[in-house]
C-alpha positions as CSV (number, residue, x, y, z in Angstrom):
1,M,4.5,5.2,-11.4
2,N,7.8,4.4,-10.3
3,N,7.4,4.6,-6.3
4,Q,11.0,4.1,-5.7
5,A,12.9,7.4,-5.1
6,P,16.1,7.5,-7.4
7,I,18.1,6.8,-4.2
8,R,21.4,5.7,-6.0
9,E,22.1,8.8,-7.7
10,G,22.1,10.7,-4.8
11,Y,20.4,14.2,-3.9
12,P,23.0,16.9,-4.4
13,V,23.6,19.9,-1.7
14,S,25.3,22.6,-2.4
15,G,25.7,24.5,0.5
16,T,22.9,24.6,2.5
17,R,20.8,24.4,-1.0
18,A,18.9,20.6,-1.5
19,N,19.6,20.6,-6.1
20,T,17.3,18.5,-8.0
21,T,18.5,16.1,-10.9
22,S,16.0,15.2,-13.9
23,A,15.4,11.9,-12.0
24,W,14.7,13.4,-8.9
25,D,12.4,16.3,-10.9
26,N,10.7,12.9,-12.7
27,W,10.1,11.3,-9.1
28,F,8.4,14.2,-7.1
29,Q,6.8,14.7,-10.2
30,Q,4.5,11.2,-10.4
31,V,4.3,11.8,-6.8
32,F,2.4,15.0,-7.0
33,D,0.7,13.8,-10.2
34,A,-0.6,10.7,-8.7
35,L,-2.2,12.8,-5.3
36,K,-3.9,15.3,-7.1
37,G,-7.4,14.7,-7.1
38,W,-7.5,13.2,-3.9
39,N,-9.5,15.0,-0.8
40,R,-9.3,13.8,2.1
41,S,-7.1,10.5,3.5
42,L,-8.0,8.0,5.9
43,T,-5.7,5.1,7.8
44,A,-5.3,2.8,10.2
45,T,-3.1,0.1,11.8
46,A,-4.2,-3.6,12.7
47,T,-2.4,-6.6,13.4
48,F,-3.5,-10.2,11.7
49,D,-2.4,-13.4,11.1
50,F,-3.8,-14.8,8.3
51,P,-4.6,-18.9,7.9
52,A,-2.6,-21.1,5.5
53,I,-3.3,-19.8,2.3
54,A,-3.9,-22.6,-0.6
55,A,-2.3,-22.8,-4.0
56,Q,-3.7,-19.9,-5.9
57,S,-6.0,-18.6,-3.6
58,Q,-6.9,-16.1,-1.7
59,Q,-7.8,-15.5,2.3
60,S,-9.4,-12.4,3.2
61,T,-10.2,-10.4,6.7
62,T,-11.7,-6.7,7.6
63,V,-10.9,-3.9,9.6
64,V,-13.1,-1.0,10.7
65,L,-12.7,2.0,9.4
66,A,-15.0,5.1,9.8
67,G,-15.8,7.1,6.6
68,V,-15.1,5.0,3.8
69,R,-17.3,4.5,1.1
70,P,-17.3,2.1,-2.1
71,G,-15.2,3.4,-4.8
72,D,-12.3,4.2,-2.2
73,M,-8.8,3.7,-3.2
74,V,-7.0,1.6,-0.6
75,Q,-3.2,1.2,-0.6
76,V,-2.1,-1.7,2.0
77,M,0.9,-1.9,3.1
78,S,3.0,-5.4,5.0
79,S,5.4,-5.1,7.8
80,A,7.2,-7.3,6.3
81,D,7.2,-9.1,2.5
82,V,5.9,-12.6,1.8
83,S,7.0,-14.9,-1.1
84,G,4.1,-15.2,-3.6
85,V,2.0,-13.3,-1.6
86,I,0.3,-9.7,-2.6
87,F,-1.8,-8.2,-0.3
88,T,-4.8,-5.3,-1.1
89,G,-7.6,-3.8,0.0
90,A,-11.0,-2.6,-1.1
91,V,-13.8,-1.2,0.1
92,A,-17.4,-3.0,-0.4
93,V,-19.7,-1.6,2.4
94,P,-19.1,1.9,4.0
95,D,-16.8,2.3,6.9
96,L,-15.3,-1.3,6.2
97,V,-11.9,-2.1,4.8
98,T,-11.6,-5.3,3.4
99,I,-7.6,-7.0,3.0
100,Y,-7.3,-9.7,1.3
101,A,-3.9,-11.7,1.4
102,K,-3.5,-13.5,-2.7
103,N,-1.5,-16.1,-2.5
104,F,-0.2,-16.6,-6.4
105,T,2.0,-19.4,-5.8
106,A,1.7,-23.4,-6.7
107,G,1.3,-24.5,-3.2
108,S,0.6,-23.3,0.1
109,V,1.5,-20.2,2.2
110,N,1.3,-19.8,5.5
111,P,1.9,-15.7,6.5
112,P,3.3,-14.7,9.6
113,S,1.8,-12.3,11.7
114,L,2.0,-9.2,10.5
115,N,1.2,-5.3,11.5
116,F,-0.6,-3.5,8.7
117,R,-1.0,0.2,7.8
118,I,-3.9,0.7,5.3
119,I,-4.4,3.9,4.0
120,V,-7.5,5.0,2.0
121,L,-8.1,8.0,-0.6
122,Q,-11.3,9.6,-1.3
123,A,-11.9,11.7,-4.3
């Protein structure tokens, strides 16, 4: 899924009505298709300061989020990008989300303290 709206194309407006283009129609359809089948969402925010992450390694932390279950889909968004580091999440035990900071570089990376938004979707 292309998670970026076709902003450069613009969103044409005629009078007081917005008219979509094929690029916008495609983007909206992808968003709606991605949401089909999810019945509930849970969200949390937290601030984490991960320690230095060795090359080709990862660090993790947890956040309590009542109601999450193993197998739920987790989306993690950080307040800033960290070059070479990807943030992911998973639910291994009920009510607990594990957040991973994965370093894919050839050197150690020490991410700054970041704010995270965690979204969990349940079928």
